C-alpha positions as CSV (number, residue, x, y, z in Angstrom):
1,X,-5.8,-18.7,-2.0
2,X,-2.0,-17.7,-0.8
3,X,-0.9,-14.3,-1.3
4,X,1.9,-12.2,-0.7
5,X,2.3,-9.3,1.8
6,X,5.3,-6.6,1.5
7,X,6.0,-5.1,4.2
8,X,8.1,-1.8,4.6
9,X,10.2,-1.2,7.6
10,X,12.4,1.6,8.4
11,X,13.1,2.4,11.9
12,X,10.2,1.4,13.2
13,X,8.9,1.5,16.9
14,X,9.2,-2.4,18.1
15,X,6.0,-2.8,19.3
16,X,3.8,-1.3,17.0
17,X,5.9,-3.0,14.1
18,X,5.5,-6.5,15.8
19,X,1.9,-6.5,16.6
20,X,1.4,-5.3,12.4
21,X,3.6,-8.4,11.8
22,X,1.5,-10.8,14.2
23,X,-1.5,-9.6,12.4
24,X,-0.5,-11.0,9.4
25,X,2.0,-14.4,10.0
26,X,-1.3,-16.4,11.2
27,X,-3.2,-15.9,7.8
28,X,-2.3,-17.7,4.5
29,X,0.3,-15.7,3.4
30,X,4.3,-15.5,2.7
31,X,5.2,-12.2,4.4
32,X,8.3,-10.7,2.6
33,X,9.9,-7.8,5.3
34,X,11.8,-5.1,2.6
35,X,13.9,-3.5,5.2
36,X,17.9,-1.7,4.5
37,X,21.2,-2.5,6.1
38,X,21.5,-2.5,9.4
39,X,18.0,-1.6,10.8
40,X,17.6,-2.4,14.4
41,X,14.1,-4.6,14.0
42,X,15.7,-6.8,11.4
43,X,17.0,-9.1,14.7
44,X,13.2,-9.2,15.6
45,X,12.4,-11.3,12.4
46,X,13.5,-14.7,13.2
47,X,11.9,-17.3,9.9
48,X,10.5,-14.4,8.4
49,X,12.1,-14.1,4.6
50,X,14.0,-10.7,4.5
51,X,14.8,-8.2,1.1
52,X,17.1,-6.0,1.7
53,X,17.9,-2.7,-0.1
54,X,21.5,-1.8,-0.5
55,X,22.1,2.0,-0.7
56,X,18.6,3.4,0.3
57,X,18.1,7.3,0.2
58,X,16.9,8.8,2.8
59,X,13.9,8.3,4.6
60,X,10.8,9.4,2.0
61,X,8.3,8.2,0.1
62,X,10.8,7.6,-2.8
63,X,12.9,5.6,-0.5
64,X,9.8,3.6,0.5
65,X,8.9,2.9,-3.0
66,X,12.2,1.4,-3.7
67,X,11.8,-0.9,-1.1
68,X,8.4,-1.7,-2.6
69,X,9.9,-2.0,-5.7
70,X,13.1,-4.4,-4.4
71,X,10.7,-6.5,-2.8
72,X,8.6,-7.3,-6.2
73,X,11.0,-9.9,-8.1
74,X,10.3,-11.9,-5.1
75,X,6.2,-12.7,-5.5
76,X,5.2,-16.7,-6.3
77,X,1.8,-16.0,-5.8
78,X,-1.4,-15.2,-7.5
79,X,-2.2,-12.3,-5.1
80,X,-0.2,-10.2,-3.3
81,X,-0.8,-6.7,-1.2
82,X,1.2,-4.0,0.3
83,X,1.3,-3.7,4.6
84,X,2.2,-0.6,6.7
85,X,4.6,-1.7,9.4
86,X,2.6,0.1,12.2
87,X,-0.8,-0.9,10.7
88,X,-2.9,-3.9,11.8
89,X,-4.5,-6.3,9.4
90,X,-7.6,-8.0,10.5
91,X,-7.8,-11.9,10.1
92,X,-10.1,-12.1,7.4
93,X,-8.1,-9.3,5.2
94,X,-6.4,-12.1,2.5
95,X,-9.1,-14.4,2.5
96,X,-11.9,-11.6,2.3
97,X,-10.3,-9.6,-0.5
98,X,-9.4,-12.5,-2.6
99,X,-12.8,-13.9,-2.6
100,X,-14.4,-10.7,-3.3
101,X,-12.3,-10.4,-6.2
102,X,-12.8,-14.2,-7.7
103,X,-16.5,-13.2,-6.9
104,X,-16.9,-10.7,-8.8
105,X,-14.6,-11.3,-11.7
106,X,-12.0,-8.5,-11.0
107,X,-8.0,-8.1,-10.1
108,X,-7.8,-5.7,-7.1
109,X,-10.1,-5.1,-4.1
110,X,-10.1,-2.0,-2.0
111,X,-11.6,-2.2,1.8
112,X,-12.8,0.6,4.0
113,X,-10.9,0.4,6.9
114,X,-11.0,1.4,10.7
115,X,-8.6,4.2,12.1
116,X,-6.8,4.0,15.5
117,X,-4.6,6.5,17.5
118,X,-0.7,6.0,18.6
119,X,-2.2,3.9,21.3
120,X,-4.4,1.4,19.4
121,X,-7.4,3.2,20.4
122,X,-10.4,3.1,17.8
123,X,-11.1,6.7,16.0
124,X,-13.7,5.6,13.7
125,X,-14.3,3.9,10.3
126,X,-13.4,5.1,6.7
127,X,-15.5,3.9,3.6
128,X,-15.1,4.4,0.3
129,X,-17.2,4.0,-2.8
130,X,-17.6,1.7,-6.0
131,X,-15.6,2.7,-8.3
132,X,-15.3,5.8,-10.6
133,X,-13.1,6.8,-12.2
134,X,-14.3,10.4,-12.5
135,X,-13.7,10.3,-8.8
136,X,-10.5,8.4,-9.0
137,X,-8.9,11.6,-11.1
138,X,-10.1,13.9,-8.8
139,X,-9.0,12.1,-5.6
140,X,-7.0,8.5,-4.7
141,X,-9.2,6.6,-2.9
142,X,-8.3,3.5,-3.5
143,X,-6.0,2.5,-0.6
144,X,-2.0,1.4,-0.8
145,X,-2.6,-1.8,0.9
146,X,-5.3,-3.1,-1.7
147,X,-5.0,-7.2,-2.9
148,X,-4.1,-7.5,-6.1
149,X,-3.4,-9.7,-8.8
150,X,-0.1,-10.5,-9.9
151,X,-1.1,-10.5,-13.5
152,X,-1.4,-6.7,-13.0
153,X,2.5,-6.3,-12.5
154,X,3.4,-6.2,-15.4
155,X,2.8,-2.5,-14.7
156,X,4.9,-2.5,-12.3
157,X,7.6,-1.7,-10.7
158,X,6.6,1.4,-9.3
159,X,7.3,4.9,-11.1
160,X,9.7,6.9,-8.6
161,X,8.9,10.3,-10.9
162,X,5.3,10.7,-9.0
163,X,7.0,10.2,-5.4
164,X,4.0,9.9,-3.1
165,X,1.8,9.2,-6.0
166,X,3.2,5.9,-7.4
167,X,-0.1,3.9,-6.2
168,X,-2.2,6.4,-7.7
169,X,-0.2,6.4,-11.1
170,X,-0.8,2.8,-10.9
171,X,-4.4,2.7,-10.2
172,X,-4.8,4.3,-13.1
173,X,-2.6,3.3,-15.3
174,X,-4.1,-0.3,-14.7
175,X,-7.5,1.4,-15.6
176,X,-6.2,2.6,-19.0
177,X,-5.0,-0.9,-19.7
178,X,-7.4,-3.3,-18.3
179,X,-10.4,-1.0,-17.8
180,X,-12.6,-1.5,-14.8
181,X,-10.8,-4.4,-12.7
182,X,-11.4,-3.1,-9.3
183,X,-14.0,-3.9,-6.7
184,X,-14.7,-2.2,-3.3
185,X,-15.6,-4.2,0.3
186,X,-17.6,-2.0,2.5
187,X,-16.1,-4.4,5.3
188,X,-12.9,-2.9,7.2
189,X,-10.1,-5.2,6.5
190,X,-7.7,-3.2,8.6
191,X,-6.6,-0.8,10.9
192,X,-5.0,2.7,10.1
193,X,-2.7,4.1,12.9
194,X,-2.4,7.6,12.7
195,X,0.7,8.5,14.3
196,X,2.6,12.3,14.9
197,X,6.0,10.6,13.1
198,X,3.6,9.6,10.0
199,X,5.2,11.1,6.5
200,X,2.0,12.7,5.5
201,X,1.8,14.4,8.8
202,X,5.2,15.7,8.7
203,X,4.9,16.5,4.8
204,X,1.7,18.5,5.9
205,X,3.7,20.9,8.1
206,X,6.0,21.6,5.4
207,X,4.9,24.0,2.9
208,X,7.8,23.8,0.8
209,X,7.1,19.9,1.2
210,X,3.4,20.4,-0.1
211,X,4.0,22.8,-3.6
212,X,6.6,19.8,-4.5
213,X,3.7,17.3,-3.9
214,X,1.0,19.7,-5.8
215,X,3.2,19.9,-8.6
216,X,4.0,16.1,-8.7
217,X,0.2,15.2,-8.9
218,X,-0.5,18.1,-11.1
219,X,2.1,16.5,-13.4
220,X,0.9,12.8,-12.8
221,X,-3.1,13.4,-13.5
222,X,-2.6,15.6,-16.4
223,X,-0.5,13.3,-18.1
224,X,-3.6,10.3,-17.3
225,X,-6.6,12.8,-18.2
226,X,-5.3,13.2,-21.8
227,X,-5.7,9.4,-22.2
228,X,-8.6,8.9,-20.2
229,X,-11.9,10.2,-22.0
230,X,-15.0,10.5,-19.3
């Protein structure tokens, strides 16, 4: 049940980044680091597989998805997931999520997760709910860090037109083509670090950027609502 884990890095805080790496290296996975030229963290990654995106755009959701798309071609396992470079995976994440998929005959497992502050202190848990397409057409409750069977990679790479909503667009596309292949694991498998430097925090402080993202979301959701009848 080996999986591939793709972790994007770009100007990360070294202490957070290395804790994120360490949380995966002892699990049954191949960790692929997707980065950009001259990233200062590259020298810390001896022994790991590194994929570099040439001529990257400025730090942004589009840039992050370009890094992710650049690493997708390196996947050679039956399962894969994305991992943030400052979050912490629990030691059972990969095994539990793959096992959950197999047990329920599904191809995507999304899990509950814990919250932590910038110092790594526990701030509670975030629970989801069983798959409901009506709710998914209103809000994206499926995490980017969900486990995915590689048979679904035929619906990739991620569509850059929707910027930060690339994963949400992917989930809805999978539902359109495959039906309900999603299963929810209620046991937290990772911890999400909330930082003042997170892109979504910065975005919320920028009214113009928020307006642009609302427009992107509206266009993306209208496309799927026209195809999905509930």
